[in-house]
N, C-alpha and C positions, 0 to 999 in steps of 0.2 A: 504494500500500500504506500503510495507516494502522496504525502501531504506537505504543503508549505504555506507560509504566510507572507504576504507582501503588503506594505503600507499603501493605502490608497492616496492618489494624488488628484489634482484638479482634472487631469486628462482622463481619469477614470469615471467622470461624472455620469455619462450615459449608461455605462454598465452598472454603476452603483444604483442609479434610479431604476433600471429595469429589474434588478435583483430585489430591490426593496419592495417594489410593487408586486412582483411575482410571489415572493415568500409571504408577505403580509396577507395578500389576497388568498393564497392557498390555505393559510393557517386559520383565517378568521371569517371567510365569506359565508360559511354555513351557519354561523351564529349571529350574523348581523344583516340588516336590511341592505339591499343593493344601493339604496340612496345614501345611507350612512357610510357604507364602504367607499363609494365614489367620492363623497365629500372629504373623508379622511385621507384617502390616497392622494387626491389632488392637492390637499393642503400640506400634508406631511412630507410628500416626496416630490413636490414641485421643484423644478430645476433651480430656481433662485434660493429656495429653502436649503437644498442640499449643497449648493455653492457656499452659502453662508456657514453651514456646519463644517464643510471641508476646510474653510479658511480660518476657523476658530482654532487658535493655538492651544487651547485647553481641551480640545477634542482630538481623537485619533480614530481612523477607520483602518481595518485590516481585512483584505480579501483572504479567504482560505481557498486553496487549490487542492483538489483531489484528482489524482491522475491527470494533472495538467489542465483541468477544467475548473472554472470558478464555481465553487460549491456553496458559497455564502460569504458572510462577513461579520465582523465584530465592530461595534462602536463603543468607545469608552470616553468618559468626561471627567475632568477634575476642576477644582476651583469654581469659578463663576459659570462654567459651561454645564454644571450639574443641573438637572431638571428640578431638584429640590435643594433647599439650603441645608446641606449635610456637613459643611465645614471643609477646611483645607486638609484634614487628615483622612478624607474619604475619596474613593474612586467609584464612579458610577458606571455600571455596565448598562448602557442605554439599549443596545440591540445585540442580540445573537441571532442572526438569521441564517438558517441552513435550508437550502433549496430542497424541496420535497424528495427528489430522487436520490439525495445524498444523506437523508436522515437514517439513523440507526447505524452509522459507521464510526461513531465516537467523535465526530467533528465538533459537536456542541461542547463536549468536555475539553477538547483541544483548545477551542476558543476561550473557554472560561479559564483554563490554565494560563493562556496568554494574558488575559485581563489581570489575573492574580500576580503574574510575573511583573506586569507594568506597575501595579500598585506597590509591590515590594520594592521595585527599583526606584520608585518615587517616595519611598518611606511613608506610605499611607498606613493607617492603623486599621482601616476597614474597607470593605468593598460592598456595594449595595446595588440593588436593582428594583424595578417595579415589574410586577407580573399580574396579568389579569386574574382576578379571583376565580374565574371559571376554567382557567388553563391548568387542569389538574396534573397533566403529565409534566409540564414545566415546573410546577410547584414541587412535585415529587422529586424531580431531578435536582433542584436547588437544595431541598432539604437533605437529600442523600449526600451532597458534597459540603454540608455544614452551614447552610444559610438558615436563619430563623426569621420569622415575621417580627418586624419591629414597628410597623405602622401601616397606614393605608392612605391613598390619595385618589382624587377623582381623575378620570381619564375620559375625554370626550371622543366618542366615535360618531362623527357627524353631530347630530343634535341629541344623541343619547348619552347620558352620564353613566359611566361604568366605574367600577372600583378596581384599582390596582393595589395589590398587597406590596408593601415595601419589605424586602427581605435583605438582611445584612449578614455578613460573615466577618468576624473579627480575625485579623491577621496576627500571627505570632510575632 
């Protein structure tokens, strides 16, 4: 199995946008209305929005390649780029997106290990993420690797308010 990571650059914008839309849609389309999905995808993964995220020095995107194909990506945030005020000692895992055909190959764990490695390299004391309260498989995965629920916040899918659980892992 050949797996590698590469940091995303501005030139990767089109691929980043396509994978974002594909993976989010594949994961959540069955639990949400088409109107709310469309509204969210257009806002969250609009070209200008992703350009802004790529340009933020407190965020980093990494493509994961499996057998030379882009299988997904990781997005991490520190400092002011975090989506919640969690402080300078935290790193947020904002997105772990693995394309449907590459799931079940350990790539999510590989990406999470990269996020933890980044947090340790930056002397962070904790790593955190938000996960939809109805995404049982993701919640189970995070619990298995040491994350615990420490809060919750609202997430808007179009005009529908949903709840994301905030899960945190303290680093040694």
